[in-house]
C-alpha positions in Angstrom: 85.5 12.3 -37.3 84.4 11.3 -40.8 81.0 12.5 -42.0 79.0 9.5 -43.1 76.4 9.5 -45.9 73.2 7.6 -45.1 70.5 6.0 -47.2 67.1 4.8 -45.9 65.1 1.9 -47.4 61.7 2.7 -46.0 58.6 0.5 -46.4 56.5 1.6 -43.4 55.4 4.6 -41.4 58.8 5.0 -39.6 59.2 8.7 -39.7 60.5 9.0 -36.1 63.7 7.0 -36.9 64.5 9.1 -40.0 63.7 12.4 -38.2 66.0 11.5 -35.3 69.0 11.3 -37.7 68.0 14.4 -39.6 67.6 16.3 -36.3 71.1 15.0 -35.3 72.5 16.7 -38.4 73.4 13.4 -40.2 73.8 13.5 -44.0 70.8 11.7 -45.4 71.6 11.2 -49.1 68.4 9.4 -50.1 65.2 7.9 -48.9 64.1 5.0 -51.0 60.5 3.8 -51.0 58.9 0.9 -53.0 56.9 2.0 -56.0 53.7 0.2 -54.8 50.4 2.0 -54.2 49.7 0.4 -50.8 53.1 1.1 -49.5 53.1 4.7 -50.8 50.0 5.3 -48.7 51.7 3.9 -45.6 54.8 6.1 -46.0 52.9 9.3 -46.7 54.4 11.1 -43.7 57.9 10.1 -44.7 57.4 11.4 -48.2 56.0 14.7 -46.9 59.0 15.1 -44.5 61.5 14.4 -47.3 59.9 16.9 -49.7 59.6 19.5 -47.0 63.3 19.2 -46.0 64.6 18.8 -49.5 65.9 15.2 -48.9 66.3 13.2 -52.1 63.6 10.5 -52.4 63.4 7.7 -55.0 60.5 5.4 -55.8 61.9 2.0 -57.0 60.7 -1.4 -58.1 62.5 -4.4 -56.6 64.5 -5.0 -59.7 65.8 -1.4 -59.8 67.5 -1.4 -56.4 70.8 -3.0 -57.5 71.4 -0.5 -60.3 70.6 2.4 -57.9 73.3 1.3 -55.5 75.7 0.7 -58.3 75.3 4.4 -59.3 75.5 5.9 -55.8 77.9 5.8 -52.9 76.7 5.5 -49.4 78.5 4.7 -46.1 75.5 3.4 -44.2 72.3 1.7 -45.4 69.4 1.6 -42.9 66.3 -0.6 -43.5 63.0 0.4 -42.0 60.2 -2.0 -42.7 61.6 -2.8 -46.2 59.3 -5.4 -47.8 61.9 -7.3 -49.8 65.1 -9.2 -49.0 68.2 -7.1 -49.6 70.8 -8.8 -51.7 74.4 -9.5 -50.5 75.5 -7.3 -53.4 73.7 -4.3 -52.0 74.8 -5.1 -48.5 78.3 -5.3 -49.6 78.2 -2.0 -51.5 78.1 0.0 -48.2 80.4 0.1 -45.2 77.5 -0.7 -42.8 74.1 -2.2 -43.6 71.6 -2.0 -40.7 68.0 -3.0 -40.0 65.8 -1.3 -37.3 63.5 -4.1 -36.1 60.5 -3.3 -33.8 60.9 -6.2 -31.4 63.4 -7.6 -29.0 65.4 -9.9 -31.2 65.9 -12.8 -31.5 62.3 -13.1 -30.4 59.6 -12.0 -32.9 61.6 -12.0 -36.1 59.6 -11.3 -39.3 57.4 -8.6 -40.7 54.1 -9.5 -39.0 55.1 -10.1 -35.4 53.3 -7.2 -33.6 50.0 -8.9 -32.9 51.7 -12.0 -31.6 53.5 -10.0 -28.9 50.1 -9.2 -27.5 48.5 -12.7 -28.1 51.4 -14.3 -26.2 51.0 -11.9 -23.3 54.5 -10.6 -23.3 55.5 -8.3 -20.5 57.8 -6.1 -22.6 58.8 -5.3 -26.1 61.3 -2.9 -27.7 63.5 -2.0 -30.6 66.6 -3.7 -32.0 69.2 -2.3 -34.4 71.2 -5.2 -36.0 73.4 -5.9 -39.0 71.8 -6.9 -42.2 72.5 -10.5 -43.4 71.1 -12.9 -45.9 68.7 -14.3 -43.3 65.9 -12.1 -42.1 66.4 -10.4 -38.8 69.2 -12.7 -37.8 72.2 -10.4 -37.9 74.4 -9.5 -34.9 72.9 -6.9 -32.6 74.4 -3.4 -32.3 72.0 -2.1 -29.6 68.6 -2.8 -28.2 66.2 -1.1 -25.9 63.1 -2.4 -24.1 59.9 -0.9 -22.7 57.2 -2.5 -20.4 53.9 -3.6 -21.8 50.6 -3.4 -19.9 47.7 -5.9 -20.0 45.8 -3.0 -21.6 48.1 -2.5 -24.6 46.6 -2.8 -28.1 48.2 -2.9 -31.6 48.0 0.9 -31.7 49.6 1.5 -28.4 52.3 -1.0 -29.1 53.1 0.8 -32.4 53.1 4.2 -30.6 55.4 3.0 -27.8 57.8 1.4 -30.3 58.0 4.5 -32.5 58.7 6.6 -29.3 62.0 4.9 -28.8 63.0 3.9 -32.3 64.7 7.2 -33.1 66.9 7.1 -29.9 67.9 3.5 -30.4 68.9 4.1 -34.0 70.8 7.3 -33.0 72.7 5.3 -30.3 73.7 2.7 -32.9 74.8 5.4 -35.4 76.9 7.1 -32.7 78.6 3.8 -32.0 79.3 3.3 -35.7 80.7 6.8 -36.2 83.0 6.5 -33.2 84.0 3.0 -34.1 82.8 1.7 -30.8 80.4 -1.1 -32.0 80.5 -4.3 -30.1 78.3 -6.8 -31.9 76.3 -9.4 -30.0 75.3 -12.5 -31.9 71.7 -13.6 -31.6 70.9 -16.8 -29.7 69.2 -19.0 -32.3 67.7 -21.2 -29.5 65.5 -18.2 -28.5 64.5 -17.1 -32.0 60.9 -17.0 -33.1 59.6 -15.8 -36.4 56.2 -14.4 -37.6 55.7 -13.7 -41.3 52.0 -14.7 -41.6 49.9 -11.8 -42.9 46.9 -11.6 -40.7 43.5 -11.1 -42.4 40.1 -9.9 -41.0 39.2 -13.6 -40.5 42.0 -13.9 -37.9 39.9 -11.7 -35.6 37.4 -14.6 -35.2 37.1 -15.7 -31.6 36.1 -19.2 -30.5 33.6 -18.4 -27.8 33.7 -21.9 -26.5 37.0 -21.0 -24.8 37.0 -19.4 -21.3 37.1 -15.6 -21.5 40.4 -15.4 -19.5 42.0 -17.5 -22.3 40.6 -15.2 -25.0 41.5 -11.8 -23.5 44.9 -11.5 -25.2 43.5 -12.7 -28.6 40.8 -10.0 -28.3 43.0 -7.1 -27.5 45.4 -8.1 -30.3 42.7 -7.3 -32.8 42.4 -3.8 -34.2 39.2 -2.7 -32.4 38.2 -0.2 -35.1 39.2 -1.8 -38.4 39.3 -5.5 -37.6 37.5 -6.1 -34.2 37.3 -9.5 -32.6 34.1 -11.2 -33.5 32.0 -14.4 -33.2 28.6 -15.5 -34.7 25.2 -15.8 -33.1 22.5 -17.3 -35.2 24.6 -16.5 -38.3 25.0 -12.8 -37.3 28.4 -11.4 -36.8 28.9 -10.0 -33.3 31.9 -7.8 -32.6 33.6 -7.5 -29.2 34.7 -4.2 -27.6 36.8 -4.0 -24.5 37.1 -0.8 -22.5 37.8 0.6 -19.0 35.4 3.0 -17.3 38.3 4.9 -15.6 40.9 4.9 -18.3 43.6 7.5 -17.8 44.0 10.1 -20.6 47.5 9.0 -21.3 46.2 5.5 -22.2 44.1 6.9 -25.1 45.0 4.2 -27.5 44.8 1.4 -25.0 41.9 -0.6 -23.6 
């Protein structure tokens, strides 16, 4: 079986996916991260892992990406939270171009969908590995895996649960590619939803005129530490905290 050479385009804290392929003995030729201060802080664990394991890492601006791929040869490109659209020229420069998306496509396309999974009261979420195309998160699916959600899940627990399966889903996709056993499944456009709105602290504002039962999902979708749900009383900002008296230890990052 041919040994494939891989390159990661990483714009988020997605170490588990990279580590899964590294632990499986795959040839990671490069990890590329955007040369942006905010993103460099997010990918700190990825950078430390690459340096500790002597994996090539490059810090590139958006307009430097095409030249990089013109000067290197890779079999498989894997996008992990990459912040920019990837050109058809770059996609065409590799044998396979994949994206690892932290939702169950075609629902919740886009790079800001996490909070809305909770706001909408979804009963499950998951990870999808799909082919890269010109349209964001719209390529045919290679494989997908789901996990159940609780009414007590929060942004932090959703991220944790997603990262726990991301590596295994990516590894499954790579094994299919290397064995030439990929059976692509087209996404159903009638089921597609997309969320690209960048939430701000003001999005944690809660309309206290609504019934509490209608506000519950909105409240738990807010980061309780950094951007807690809030409302105003006599001009004073009042924050909302949800908690359970008898919360199990394993639910440490949940309500």
